[in-house]
C-alpha positions in Angstrom: 36.8 3.5 -7.6 40.4 4.4 -6.7 41.0 3.5 -3.1 40.2 5.8 -0.7 42.8 7.1 2.4 40.3 6.3 5.5 40.1 5.4 8.5 38.3 2.8 9.5 36.5 1.8 13.0 36.0 -1.2 14.7 33.8 -1.1 17.6 32.9 -2.7 20.7 30.8 -1.1 23.6 32.7 -1.5 27.3 29.5 -0.7 28.7 28.2 -3.9 28.2 30.9 -6.1 27.2 33.9 -4.8 27.6 36.1 -4.8 24.9 37.7 -8.3 24.3 36.6 -10.5 21.3 35.1 -12.8 22.9 32.5 -10.9 24.6 29.7 -13.4 24.4 27.2 -10.4 25.2 24.9 -9.2 22.9 25.7 -5.3 22.7 21.9 -4.1 21.7 19.7 -6.1 24.6 17.8 -3.6 26.4 14.3 -3.3 27.9 13.8 0.8 26.6 15.1 2.5 24.1 19.0 3.5 24.0 20.7 5.4 21.1 24.8 5.4 20.8 25.9 7.5 18.9 28.9 6.6 16.6 31.2 8.6 14.4 29.2 9.3 11.6 25.7 8.5 12.6 23.6 6.8 15.6 22.3 3.1 16.2 19.1 3.3 18.2 18.5 -0.1 20.2 14.7 -0.7 21.0 13.8 -3.8 22.6 12.2 -5.6 19.4 14.5 -3.8 17.2 17.3 -2.0 16.2 17.7 0.9 14.0 21.3 2.2 12.5 21.1 5.7 10.7 24.3 7.3 8.7 24.4 10.4 8.1 27.5 11.6 7.8 28.4 15.2 5.6 32.0 14.6 5.3 33.2 14.0 1.8 36.3 11.9 0.9 39.0 12.9 -1.5 41.1 9.9 -3.6 43.7 11.7 -6.0 41.3 13.8 -7.9 38.3 12.7 -7.0 35.6 13.5 -4.2 33.1 10.9 -2.8 30.1 12.4 -0.9 28.7 10.0 1.6 25.2 9.0 1.4 23.1 8.6 4.4 20.6 5.9 5.2 18.1 3.8 7.4 18.5 0.6 8.2 16.3 -1.4 10.4 18.4 -4.3 11.8 18.1 -8.1 13.5 18.5 -8.2 17.2 21.6 -9.8 18.6 24.6 -8.1 17.2 28.0 -9.0 18.9 29.9 -6.6 17.4 30.6 -3.8 14.3 32.7 -2.7 11.9 32.7 0.3 9.8 34.8 2.5 7.3 32.3 5.4 8.0 32.1 5.9 4.1 30.9 2.6 2.2 31.1 -0.6 4.8 28.9 -1.4 6.7 29.6 -4.6 8.7 27.7 -6.5 11.6 28.4 -9.7 13.4 26.3 -11.2 14.8 26.4 -14.9 16.8 27.6 -18.3 15.4 29.5 -16.5 12.5 26.3 -14.6 11.4 27.0 -11.2 9.3 25.1 -8.6 7.8 27.8 -6.4 5.1 26.4 -3.6 3.6 28.1 -1.9 0.8 27.1 1.4 -0.7 28.2 2.2 -4.0 29.3 5.7 -4.8 30.1 5.9 -8.3 28.0 8.2 -10.7 25.7 5.0 -12.5 22.7 4.7 -13.4 20.6 3.2 -10.8 19.4 -0.5 -10.2 15.6 -1.8 -9.8 15.7 -3.1 -6.4 16.1 -7.2 -6.0 17.0 -9.7 -3.7 18.2 -13.1 -4.5 20.3 -16.1 -3.6 24.2 -14.8 -4.9 27.0 -17.2 -7.1 29.9 -17.9 -5.1 31.5 -14.8 -6.9 29.0 -12.5 -5.6 29.4 -13.7 -2.0 33.7 -13.8 -2.6 33.3 -9.8 -3.7 31.0 -8.3 -1.3 33.2 -10.2 1.6 36.4 -8.6 0.6 34.2 -5.1 0.7 36.1 -4.6 3.7 39.3 -6.1 5.0 40.9 -5.7 8.8 43.9 -7.6 10.3 41.4 -9.1 12.5 41.2 -12.7 12.4 37.3 -13.0 13.0 36.8 -10.4 10.0 34.4 -11.7 7.5 37.2 -11.8 4.5 38.5 -14.6 6.5 35.3 -16.3 7.6 34.4 -19.5 5.6 31.0 -20.6 4.4 29.6 -23.1 7.0 27.5 -25.8 5.3 23.7 -25.8 6.0 23.9 -21.6 6.3 22.2 -19.4 4.0 23.3 -17.0 1.7 20.9 -14.0 0.6 21.7 -10.9 -1.4 19.7 -7.8 -1.4 20.1 -4.3 -3.8 18.3 -1.4 -2.6 19.1 1.4 -5.3 22.5 2.5 -5.0 23.2 -0.2 -2.1 24.8 -4.0 -1.8 23.8 -5.9 1.4 24.8 -9.7 2.0 23.0 -11.9 4.4 26.2 -14.4 5.4 26.3 -17.8 6.7 22.5 -17.1 8.3 21.3 -20.0 10.0 17.5 -20.9 7.9 15.5 -20.6 11.0 16.8 -16.7 11.1 17.0 -15.8 7.2 13.1 -14.7 7.2 13.6 -12.0 9.9 17.1 -11.1 8.5 15.7 -10.6 5.1 12.7 -8.2 6.4 14.6 -6.6 8.4 17.3 -5.4 5.7 14.6 -5.5 3.0 14.1 -1.7 5.2 16.8 0.0 4.1 16.2 3.0 2.6 18.6 6.3 1.4 17.9 9.1 3.2 18.2 11.3 0.4 15.4 9.7 -1.8 11.9 10.4 -0.7 9.9 7.6 0.7 7.1 7.3 -1.7 9.8 7.3 -4.6 10.6 3.3 -3.2 7.7 0.6 -5.1 7.6 -0.9 -1.6 5.4 0.9 1.0 7.0 0.5 4.2 4.6 -1.5 7.1 3.6 0.7 10.1 5.9 -0.4 12.2 8.3 0.3 9.7 7.3 3.8 9.2 7.4 4.4 12.7 10.6 3.7 13.1 11.8 5.6 9.9 10.3 8.7 11.3 12.0 8.5 14.2 15.2 7.9 12.6 14.9 11.1 10.3 14.3 13.1 13.5 
């Protein structure tokens, strides 16, 4: 895939944590349901979960090629500190103590892959870390793998999700959230994994 000329977004929510990288608050702390519109979608904040819906319909051009974003839904763990995205392929969510969730969407016209999840190799971790690069000193590409932390890779159709530097006690909850990833242009019943009741309600809300 060629290099796409596009703007990248570094997002802070000034209402809750100001504009400094040293923000110590969580941007998703709420006792009620909130919705944050972003450039290409929305983040819905529930007391017990977050839902990120990416729904861009804007095509991007790279030389003579045209790339169409794929809308998707995913449930995210609570405790988001900040997030970055390039509004097309890369979406990175930062949590306390250098825990990171990185989502990359393959827009190449390739054969579909089976859903799978496993502990990634060093090369796979490096590849995912370099999908999104900015000059910020806390960018995922500049982070080091911490001793005692867990790395986990989830593949969902054309999406690859890296759970990076996750504390052992948080790994199961992170995996459960990120495994809800669904492309919105693919019927839910086409996926082998059935959504549980709670996820189905969140999915329905996200699709409205």
